[in-house]
BANUTOR-343193 format. One record per residue (C-alpha): x, y, z; residue in one letter. Coordinates in steps of 0.001 Angstrom, whole numbers, padded with zeros to 6 digits, always signed. Layout:
N
XYZA
...
//
This chain:
783
+033035+030249+093141M
+030211+027470+093990K
+028749+026425+097352V
+026582+024697+098943T
+023202+025985+101219Y
+023941+022752+103158N
+027035+023448+104212W
+027013+027493+104518L
+024064+026102+107178K
+026169+024574+108523E
+027872+028033+109756F
+024203+030049+109974V
+021276+028678+111178H
+018855+030413+108529F
+015548+029208+107269D
+016175+030992+104694L
+014991+028786+101237S
+018106+028925+098745P
+015880+031195+096068R
+015048+033941+098596E
+018904+033362+099818L
+019779+034188+096775A
+017744+037204+096105N
+019119+038014+099701K
+022778+037861+098916L
+022712+039144+095055T
+021286+041852+096826L
+023666+043144+099517A
+026857+042593+096817G
+027531+038685+096419P
+025855+038034+093015E
+024255+034757+092870V
+024112+033925+089280A
+022731+030212+089685G
+020952+027325+091497I
+020963+024840+090813K
+019484+021915+093105K
+020895+018238+093576V
+020878+014788+095933G
+017276+013482+096069V
+014699+015920+097282D
+012676+014481+100052K
+009529+014612+098142E
+011069+011792+095889N
+012655+010183+098783S
+010411+007030+098355S
+010680+006534+094618Q
+015003+006344+094968I
+015889+003836+096434L
+019574+001858+096393L
+018869-001401+095556T
+020964-004206+095021K
+021721-006244+091857V
+020527-010014+091746I
+020533-011037+088277E
+021845-009775+084902V
+020874-011340+081576K
+021054-010270+077922N
+018295-008730+076469H
+016577-011362+073750P
+016433-008530+071002Q
+019128-006750+070937S
+022795-006514+071705E
+023484-003281+073564L
+020863-003430+076475L
+020794-005886+079505K
+018024-007123+081669L
+018471-006591+085098V
+016334-007717+088215S
+017499-005391+091189V
+015921-005905+094570S
+014832-003325+097536A
+012658-002853+100782Q
+011872-006937+099999K
+010512-005806+096312N
+011975-007531+093108N
+011928-004444+090296Y
+012909-005828+086400S
+014757-003103+084346I
+015996-002796+080829V
+019932-001118+081304S
+022287-000162+078818N
+025265+000087+080800S
+028590-002706+080324K
+029652-002809+083448N
+026099-004063+085404L
+027516-007586+087672E
+025220-009116+090040K
+026231-008260+093390G
+026074-004524+092418H
+024214-001644+094434F
+022595+000934+092141V
+020307+003511+092648V
+016843+002982+090983L
+014510+005452+089989G
+010855+004342+090436L
+008326+005968+087727P
+006048+009252+088442G
+009923+009921+090155T
+010796+013677+088816V
+014310+014311+088896L
+015990+017313+089214P
+017116+017742+086132N
+013614+018114+085582G
+013284+014424+083562Q
+009955+012254+084560E
+010276+008177+084981I
+007671+006416+083013K
+006894+002926+083482E
+007763+001414+079502A
+008301-001221+077096V
+011705-001565+075745I
+011523-004144+072192K
+008836-006265+074199D
+010838-005983+077890E
+009067-004338+080509K
+010967-001637+082418S
+009618-000829+085482E
+011595+002668+086438G
+015244+003602+085585M
+018624+002305+086795L
+019643+005787+087036L
+023274+008067+086767A
+025026+010643+089319K
+023954+012751+086070E
+020865+011932+086952H
+021154+013803+090367L
+022763+016392+089102N
+026305+015408+090804L
+028543+015350+087509E
+027972+017302+084667E
+028153+013873+082313K
+028285+010240+083400S
+029362+007587+081560A
+028171+004623+083609D
+025201+004333+085750I
+026257+005013+089161W
+027927+001984+090602I
+028135+001923+094364L
+030340-001163+094687G
+029314-004652+096434K
+029811-003712+100197E
+026679-002807+101500E
+028287-000622+103849K
+030219+001179+101921N
+026986+002005+099147A
+024528+002847+102609L
+027452+005329+102855S
+027977+006389+099707L
+024874+006561+099064F
+023730+008394+102019A
+026415+011263+101294A
+025236+011863+097966Y
+021634+011795+097640S
+020667+014542+099793E
+019313+017143+098667E
+020953+020552+098330D
+021902+023500+096123F
+024879+024475+094094I
+024887+028744+094630L
+026799+029976+091616E
+028373+033275+092560I
+029945+036101+090716E
+032170+038148+092627L
+033740+041533+091923T
+038016+041584+092088A
+037787+043963+095848N
+035800+040950+097996R
+038020+037993+097872S
+036458+038089+101393D
+033919+036079+100113C
+035619+033153+097897L
+035185+030726+100898S
+032055+028798+102438V
+033007+031040+105452I
+032725+034269+103618G
+029433+033857+102373I
+028564+032341+105356A
+029586+036176+107285R
+027558+037690+104660E
+024194+035482+105058I
+025149+036606+108858S
+025048+039980+108410A
+022159+040142+105819I
+020227+038109+108454T
+021184+039290+112275G
+021368+035655+112902K
+024842+034089+114419E
+027546+033170+113188L
+028945+029529+114118H
+032289+029049+113205L
+035265+025766+113962P
+036642+027177+117162K
+039929+024402+117443T
+043254+024030+118768E
+045147+020811+118718I
+047956+020365+120916P
+051101+019145+119785A
+051861+015203+120848T
+055779+015621+119201I
+057945+018481+120269E
+059016+018754+116427D
+058653+022222+114872I
+059049+023169+111306P
+062280+025005+110589N
+060963+028084+108367I
+063141+030677+106913E
+061886+033688+105070I
+063979+035653+102769R
+061494+037878+101222E
+059590+039261+103297R
+057348+041376+101683N
+056495+039216+099892S
+056078+036684+102248C
+055621+038608+105905P
+053700+035620+107024R
+054497+032259+106943Y
+052558+029387+109184S
+053640+025348+109528A
+052751+021885+111464R
+054620+018515+110914I
+052543+015613+111115L
+053426+012352+111095K
+052956+009144+111244K
+049882+010058+108217I
+048419+007210+106685E
+047114+007901+103398I
+043490+007590+102218K
+040113+007896+100572D
+038273+011220+102360S
+035206+010963+103890P
+031687+010529+101428D
+030606+013631+102554W
+033953+015392+102022M
+034692+013906+098194K
+031531+014693+097407K
+031155+018710+098680R
+034312+018964+096645L
+033286+017762+093365E
+030231+019889+093801L
+032415+023120+094361C
+034328+021497+091015G
+037060+019947+092317I
+038760+016208+092128R
+039272+014133+095199P
+042865+012268+095199I
+043456+011777+099052N
+042930+012157+102296N
+045887+015116+102629V
+045128+016725+099167V
+041000+017075+100350D
+042190+018164+103235V
+044237+020791+101519T
+041431+021928+099589N
+038676+021832+101954Y
+040308+023834+103855V
+040554+026184+101013L
+036983+027131+099993L
+035336+026667+103301E
+038607+028929+104825Y
+039439+030933+101461G
+042871+030853+102365H
+045121+028142+100540P
+047256+025257+102012M
+049580+022802+100298H
+051184+019826+101514A
+054812+018551+101565F
+056291+015127+101991D
+058584+016208+104700L
+060719+013395+104217D
+061519+014855+100377K
+062450+017699+102265L
+066403+018581+101995E
+067385+019061+105649G
+063860+018923+106591K
+064073+023035+105898K
+061214+025535+104577I
+062974+028767+102337I
+060844+030827+101357V
+062915+032733+098682R
+063147+034180+094711S
+064126+032227+092426A
+067442+031179+090552S
+067953+032786+087076A
+067008+030099+084480G
+066104+027735+087090E
+063801+024960+085868H
+061218+023129+087633F
+058267+020224+087091K
+055445+021011+088200T
+052077+018742+089750L
+051059+019357+086893D
+054191+017514+085379G
+055553+020970+083122Q
+058494+022189+083058D
+059244+025930+083503H
+062017+028321+083428T
+061646+030338+086165L
+062623+034476+086898S
+064515+036008+089374K
+060614+037994+090881E
+059506+034203+090515M
+059193+033600+094639L
+059322+030251+095157V
+059545+027794+098513I
+062844+025837+098853A
+064390+023600+101062D
+068083+023034+101977G
+068641+022551+098046K
+066344+022685+096029K
+062550+024571+094885T
+059804+022503+096019V
+057009+024939+094755A
+056025+028092+093296L
+054142+030096+096094A
+050672+030580+095998G
+050877+029053+092698V
+051767+025124+092619M
+053585+022482+094237G
+056196+020335+092773G
+056931+017148+091475E
+059597+016295+093791N
+057799+016489+097088S
+054168+015466+096298E
+052387+013429+098612I
+051854+009670+096985L
+050786+006294+098820D
+054082+006040+100346S
+054514+009539+102189T
+054164+009093+105801K
+054783+012453+107280D
+053768+015587+105842I
+054816+019623+106089L
+051139+021880+106483L
+051301+025339+105256E
+049187+027970+105388S
+050897+031549+104712A
+050258+034931+102841Y
+051675+036051+099981F
+052053+039540+098106D
+049215+039503+095340P
+051303+041271+092795L
+054068+038643+093335S
+051535+035376+093102I
+049857+037324+089162R
+053705+037938+087894K
+054353+034432+088192T
+051346+032904+087408S
+050736+035492+084270R
+054216+034003+082934K
+054104+030223+084123T
+050530+030501+082562G
+049161+027851+085592I
+045750+029621+086919K
+044848+027662+089887T
+042519+027856+092567E
+045589+028772+094924S
+046916+031649+093110S
+043210+033028+092197Y
+042422+033863+096047R
+046229+034896+096655F
+046142+037397+093171E
+043102+038627+095019R
+044181+039351+098771T
+043977+036413+101275A
+043394+037119+104969D
+046810+036781+106527W
+044975+037025+110404G
+043507+033534+108922V
+047394+031317+108100T
+047250+029863+111651V
+043145+028996+112222S
+043647+027698+108901A
+045800+024845+109886L
+044013+024212+113427E
+041510+022793+111243R
+043103+020933+108209A
+044643+019302+111104T
+041287+018902+112853E
+040308+017331+109599L
+042844+015530+109314L
+042065+012844+113265Q
+039161+012466+111903A
+040563+010193+108347T
+043413+009146+110843C
+046065+009346+113679S
+048926+011368+113066P
+052054+012922+115598Q
+051046+016583+115842I
+053905+019604+116316S
+053472+022801+117698K
+052591+025745+114571I
+055898+027727+113658H
+053930+030971+112841D
+056849+032745+111424E
+055193+036234+111512Y
+056503+040149+109658V
+055249+042606+111488N
+054554+044602+108490I
+050932+044472+108819F
+048911+047421+110734K
+045576+046899+111809D
+042781+049173+109512T
+041361+052376+111343I
+038628+054319+110235I
+036677+057457+112127N
+033114+057792+110694V
+030553+059926+111542K
+026413+059170+111892A
+026009+062398+110135D
+028646+061757+107276F
+027232+058562+106468I
+023919+059310+106519S
+024103+061909+104177S
+025706+059764+101542K
+022752+057178+102156I
+020245+059747+101788G
+018440+058090+105496V
+019056+059695+108574D
+020253+056730+110596L
+021098+056508+114506S
+024571+055860+115702L
+022975+053047+117377K
+021587+051594+114354E
+025004+052194+112314I
+026851+050426+115385E
+024878+047563+115754S
+025386+047321+111591I
+029409+047147+111382L
+029118+045129+114618K
+026678+042252+112338R
+029902+042570+109856L
+032184+041569+112607L
+033659+045255+112412F
+035526+046036+115974S
+034126+048909+117417I
+037216+051192+119332L
+035865+053399+120561A
+032447+054990+120808K
+032100+059779+120921R
+028742+061162+120456E
+028015+061213+117396D
+031315+058939+115883S
+032866+055647+115739L
+036529+054446+115734E
+036036+051057+113543V
+039075+048260+113361K
+038626+046680+110314V
+038797+042819+109826P
+041754+041265+108228T
+039356+039301+105101Y
+038247+043103+104249R
+041583+044596+102464S
+039322+046200+100395D
+038158+048607+102813I
+039927+052118+103564S
+039046+054844+103994K
+035159+056466+105460S
+033097+056168+101989I
+033616+052639+102271D
+032153+051872+105636I
+029431+054385+104290V
+028872+051156+100615E
+028767+048399+103590E
+026161+050219+106229V
+024367+051179+102562A
+024249+047276+101176R
+023337+045897+104906I
+020370+048502+105836Y
+019595+047152+102171G
+019158+049553+098961Y
+015675+049484+098215N
+014707+050977+102426N
+016294+053865+100714I
+013504+055310+099146P
+013600+057414+095650Q
+013214+060661+096616N
+015694+060897+099954S
+018297+063182+097929F
+017913+066623+097030K
+020329+068958+094835P
+022505+070884+096937A
+021788+074201+094260I
+018951+075084+092579D
+020088+073953+088819I
+017146+075393+087110T
+019400+078197+087294S
+021310+077849+085878L
+022397+077853+081650S
+022235+073586+081601P
+026034+071909+079600R
+025267+070335+076583K
+026123+066876+077120D
+027498+065269+073726I
+027783+062237+074647Q
+024298+061733+075802E
+023093+064291+072376K
+024995+061722+070439L
+023002+058305+072277R
+019943+059879+071228E
+020555+061143+067272I
+021897+057951+066492L
+019758+055054+066912P
+017288+057699+064583A
+020345+056307+061744Q
+019722+052905+062327G
+022736+052186+064778F
+022975+050603+067645T
+025978+050692+071034E
+028353+048367+072074I
+030128+048211+074758Y
+034040+046769+074878Q
+037070+046669+077444T
+039609+049128+076651T
+042702+046138+077112F
+043793+044307+073607T
+047001+042317+072433N
+049841+042866+070006E
+047737+040000+067971E
+044494+041917+067290E
+046033+044892+066551L
+048419+043544+063597K
+045736+041301+062487K
+043647+045502+061284F
+046704+046999+060750L
+047020+049131+063150S
+049970+047978+066103Y
+052574+050814+066135G
+054809+052857+068048Q
+052205+054235+069342D
+050624+051253+071775V
+050324+051126+075304L
+051738+047743+076643K
+050494+047296+080758L
+053779+046519+083221Q
+051619+043893+084563N
+048510+042544+082167P
+045753+040044+083614L
+046568+038159+080753S
+048225+037815+077146N
+045037+038299+075247D
+044790+042029+077432A
+048580+043323+077051S
+047336+046844+075320L
+045462+049413+075506L
+043794+049980+072809R
+044739+053121+070011N
+041434+052949+068334Y
+037901+051612+068274L
+037559+050221+065149F
+039325+047123+066526C
+036298+045957+068548G
+033367+047578+066322L
+034884+045312+062932L
+035218+041680+065469K
+031161+041854+066593T
+030180+043476+063388C
+032135+039988+062347D
+030548+038283+064764Y
+027047+039364+064209N
+027544+039108+060598V
+028816+034697+060916K
+026486+034345+063755T
+023561+035823+063261A
+023679+036044+059808Y
+022889+039590+059850R
+023564+041412+056266D
+023315+045274+057565N
+024938+045807+060514I
+025133+050126+061584R
+027040+050052+065210L
+028661+052722+067730F
+030614+052942+070563E
+031860+055859+072553I
+035059+054710+074873G
+038491+056260+075588R
+041797+055094+073262T
+044829+055113+075065F
+048039+056734+072534T
+052245+056350+073763K
+053431+059926+072764K
+057610+061172+072878K
+056016+063954+075311D
+053606+061942+077730G
+051225+058973+076917D
+047545+060401+075898S
+043921+059289+075937E
+040809+060370+074433A
+037155+060351+074857Q
+036085+059491+071172K
+033038+058079+068792I
+033581+054904+066741G
+031410+054011+063885L
+031101+051289+061605I
+028487+051011+058387L
+028301+047565+056758Y
+025589+046144+054325G
+024852+045865+050603K
+023884+049740+050809D
+026278+051162+052581E
+029210+053019+050800N
+031580+055722+051020Y
+028617+058910+050381Y
+026791+057527+053122K
+029610+057322+056131A
+031781+060331+055247S
+027436+061961+055060G
+027084+060717+058777I
+030457+062391+059969V
+029189+065680+058507E
+026316+065296+060089W
+027272+064935+063241I
+029548+067624+063398T
+026492+070303+061912K
+024661+068876+064860M
+027197+069880+067241A
+027467+073154+066340G
+030625+072622+064041G
+030857+074806+060839K
+034482+074819+059207N
+034332+071051+058464L
+037576+070192+056321S
+039296+067016+054471Y
+042230+065251+053401K
+043597+062296+052256N
+044487+059714+054500A
+047297+057723+054477A
+046492+055090+057639L
+046924+051789+056862P
+043982+050612+057913F
+041794+052270+055343L
+041414+051519+051973H
+043935+054429+049395P
+041354+056520+048087A
+037579+056291+049423N
+038688+057926+052692S
+040226+061247+055033A
+041168+062769+057800L
+038849+065326+059239V
+039142+068011+060187F
+036913+070951+062628L
+038153+074485+062180D
+041379+072834+061612N
+041787+070787+064671T
+041726+067032+064231P
+038549+065666+064085L
+039504+061923+063270G
+039163+059825+060188F
+036215+058065+057631V
+036724+055882+055200G
+036282+052052+053943E
+037873+049518+055531L
+041239+048954+053655H
+040467+045722+051035P
+043175+042883+052841D
+041750+043265+056022I
+037898+042499+054496S
+039515+039692+052873Q
+040989+038643+055694K
+037818+038322+057930L
+036050+037117+054745D
+033000+039486+054383L
+030634+039266+052075R
+030106+043599+051449Y
+033121+046003+051900P
+033024+047957+055585V
+033005+051467+056761Y
+034551+052995+059738I
+034988+055912+061460A
+036541+057468+064140E
+035972+061399+065574L
+037515+062569+068911E
+034393+063809+071638L
+036609+066950+072584L
+036582+069265+069361P
+032540+068119+069244L
+032254+068864+073110D
+033349+072027+072415Q
+031316+073123+069377A
+028247+071762+070550I
+028552+074122+074197N
+029995+077092+072608Q
+028015+080839+072696S
+026155+081140+069471Q
+025672+083971+067507E
+021982+085358+066693I
+021878+087088+063649K
+018378+088104+061893P
+016140+087107+059147F
+016917+088649+056500S
+012935+089993+054922K
+014101+090107+051530F
+013515+086842+049398P
+016560+084385+048553P
+018211+083802+045253V
+019636+080684+043700S
+021981+079661+041076R
+022867+075936+040078D
+026419+075284+038946I
+028126+072057+037468S
+032249+072198+037493L
+034161+069130+036121V
+037282+068263+038299V
+040369+065316+037974D
+038343+062665+039830D
+040813+063461+043146P
+038997+066090+043899V
+036727+066211+046944M
+033514+067673+046684G
+033639+069199+049284R
+036909+071450+049257D
+034752+072772+046961L
+031946+073270+049068M
+033857+075238+051847Q
+035171+077358+048446T
+031581+078306+047655I
+030452+079477+051039E
+032811+081272+051689T
+033555+083067+049085F
+031047+086159+049567H
+029090+087237+052300P
+025902+087314+050255W
+025831+083050+049787I
+023953+081958+052534V
+023977+077984+051863N
+025894+075827+048857A
+024540+072333+049082R
+025743+069219+047119F
+022896+068396+044464V
+024724+065667+041969D
+028131+063390+041247L
+028162+062709+036644F
+030829+060847+035443Q
+031752+059639+031741N
+034314+059354+029550L
+032659+062138+027398Q
+033894+064581+030231L
+037690+062780+030068G
+039827+060124+031752V
+039469+060228+035740N
+037417+063594+034885K
+033941+063957+036713K
+030987+066282+036961S
+029967+068064+040767L
+026436+069999+040563T
+025333+072208+043384F
+022777+074609+044187S
+023995+078233+045797I
+021208+080358+047814T
+022007+084091+047396F
+020823+086539+050277Q
+021089+089976+051553N
+020275+091582+054857L
+019356+095243+053068E
+018415+095219+049515K
+016971+092778+047397T
+019715+090944+044774L
+019663+091567+041179N
+020162+089390+038426D
+023499+091060+037304K
+024962+091267+040956E
+024815+087347+041711V
+025538+086958+037974N
+028911+089406+038832D
+029532+087780+041982V
+028960+083762+040090M
+032007+085004+037018E
+034379+085731+040301K
+033065+082864+041933L
+034462+080554+038630I
+037380+081964+038256E
+038167+081126+042012K
+037351+077331+041500L
+039469+077344+038509S
+042687+078474+039574S
+042493+076834+042681Q
+040660+074262+041475Y
+041040+073804+037449K
+037710+072926+037170A
+035145+074444+034815Y
+031883+074200+033772L
+030166+071605+032093R
+029339+072641+028733G
//
């Protein structure tokens, strides 16, 4: 959202510079993401001039350039310009040499193709008044209008770009930010206080049929309206905030939207059948053309504004062509209503229409400001024409209740960590325009303003007090643990451990949203019946909850390969996945891994998985063939820890790799954290060390290619109590071994707690082990 510095100063007379203001706002909540200077700063006011063109000639050496003579303050200047639209008598803006423009460009005197240029004719973009200008700024041939335009647009100002969280809809306006400044600085807030008396007896005819979706609808009729351009100062502010001026009626509704944060709409009264407004649900299959010329098929769950016969607007989203304000409009009906956020969100999503109006209604508008917004809009229209004004019809359903919260000083102080008196708390809340209904010895009964729909509990009041008191004013040592944690046995955090060890293996952690869409899951062959769909998604691109982590990891890997030109990438993410099941939906905390690069392979990926489980204290790791559609049918496995499903590891299916057009294969793994968490926090059995020397034996076994080495190693490790360790040494494949055969070499360590083992005892165990492996895996010793 954009607001201007000068506009804010109309409501709060503060002395902060734009940079100081931005810092204070950001610390208190509304984050100022950027500041842009616009117009002519005071230091350059004598260097940037409004001038009149007195002569335009062709440049003798270029068909694209003009030699322009301009006059200002009894001085003439020769300028070389490439403008195609300049004529004698035009008023233009001249920047003299030495001027530094808001965009940082310095104007210098120059000689262009042997012709002297004593400055530069400026475009609006040079003064940051628009992003890109097609030509220099031509202010017409009428001196009075040119002077008015230059005075309005050249005034130094600053655009603050503010980023807000979804719950702070109260700050989606100039007045909303001004309220914050008033609370932060303690300066008085000056709000428009307007009551326009009625001059005609007409009154809007309003009927609300959907009272839950539209509990308040305020309207007023204005007759003998003159449709014309808005004042230059209003057009400038709209443009700086990203809204294109249209005419005085439409501009006023947009101006009030920016100023109050409350959307409004104007209907051509003569186009309303029966001069009546009906708020109702749309008819199923009803067709409606909006102001942007698009046809929409409506459904019953959409709220519309209708007249006696037809729909004239999508409530809170966009008006219709059939009631549009045109140059011929004489009488209008001004609407200022409150609509249910969920209703507006559904309509906006289903029609695909996103407007400044729907953006605010979706985040909850202020139901208490509808009449004030109407009065302000009427006042602004009176500045451009002299309409006849009706009374306001305020159709109101009493479903709103004031939010009353009782807070204690001790509770607030304990949560913040600073001992605040009841008087200090009261002062802060009053600066935030909260009403104090009752004051007791140690508590306050507080009424929340209607524009603060995000505040409902006492803990919310704590947050308000803390941010205005200033987080920087809270000492770091304020908080003390309620118990002596040193006396407790600390619980190990598997997530913290993973974040500690994985970077050492070259992994970088990423964070991603849990939302996804059907197209993305189908692309990665992970869409199925287990996918959870959102009932009211924010957009079509975020309509599902993810069922795997690897899809997002793949997107990030692909992006880094193709934009950062990286050949080796290791990423991990710790996050939640969601699955739809017959016995109820489930949610799991997982870790996802991805390995990409010419030196990566399936054995490294599975080795990382094994390393993670051993780090967590897991012992009985086992594998089974995976039949997951997104994994390579041969180079993949399901992983089990103590016979509990842990996850999977494997090479990405070649079909997906081919679609991504990646140079090297991709290896992925996903593991559930709950079994790892249980393993890392289980009681550890302490065994004595043997004082007798170990004995080692190497064994090379020939097996069929599908036999997994880990299964062999697990069988070896658990075969006899004397076997204390088994380690994989080597893999050998050769046609001499036979088709689809491989040789696996293991090093086996024997040790006894009570005696030294002799060769015969070890050999006896080895013979029985070979018999076991032969019968279970058809393994035999390599010759």
